N, C-alpha and C positions, 0 to 999 in steps of 0.2 A: 403556236395559241396564237388564237384571234384578239385585237384588238378591243373587237364590240367587247370582250368579255369582260375583258383587262378596267376595259375604263369606270367602273367604279374602286379599284384600287385608289391610292396614293402614295404618292414617290417623293422622299427627301431626299433634296440635292444640298451642295452645300457650294457655293460658289469665292471664289477665291477672286480676290480686282485689285488693282493698283491702286483704289480710291484710298486719298488721306485725307480727305475732305469731309469733316458732316455735313457739310450742305450737301455738298455732291450725293454723300452715301445717303442719303433722303430724298435724292432724286432720282436715284439707280434703283432704289427699293419702290419708289413711287411706281416706275420706269415693268419694273417686274408684278409689283399689284396689279395690272394692268392686265397684265397677258391673262387671255383666260383660260382657266380649268386653275388657277392658280388659289391658291386657298388663307395660306402663311405665309409670312416674310418677316422675319424676323433677323436683325440685323446686330454682329456682330465691330462693333466701329474701332475697336483697340488694332484687328486682325483684316479690318476694311474687307467682310466677308458675308454672307448671307448663308442661311439656312431658309432655303422653299419648301412645302408642302406644296405642295400641285400633281394634276395631272395631265398637266400640256406637257409637248418632247419637249428635253430637255433645249435642246437646237435653241426653241422661243424664246429658254432665260438666259442663254445666252445673248443673243442676239438683241434683246433688251437694254442687255447692259452694256454691249459694243456698239449698239447704234449712235450711244453718248459718246463713246470714243474712247471708251475705258478694256481692260485689257483682263481676260476672265482666263483661271481654269478649274473644271469643273472637277470634283469628286465627290463622292467614294471611285470611281471610277478609273479615276486615276488617267481619259482621256481630256487632252489639252484643248479647248475649247479659246484660242485666245487670235483677237483681233489682231492687224494690223501696230507698229508703233510708228505712230507718226507724229509729230510738232504738234498738232493740233492733237491728241491724243496724246502728251504726257503734258502739253500746257494749256489742257482743258479750262482748267479750275480758275475764276476770278474773282473766284473766295476768298484765296490766303491772300495775306498782302506780301507784296515785290521784295522780294531781303537785298535788294539790289540796288533798290532806293537807299537812295542818303538818309538819315534820321533828320526831321525839321527842326530847328533851335527855337526854342525852349520864349 
């Protein structure tokens, strides 16, 4: 089937991530919205996942999130789209308090 004839069909892609910070989820949502041919992005903050309605190549969606340093798994195809685990990707969130810091005295 010719890609040009498919251009009006929208696809729903679910993207699961390793993001657990609301601010980082919003950063990733904005990165997904910025991908051309993305129509809508819904965030499930409890699961750290996105539902994306688009006409874009799914690899472009994965790249938008992994470029920020996060790992992803796309569904429903079950194909893995994982970025490499690096110290930067694991520790990329600067919005969470450092749990190793000692509590401040009153």
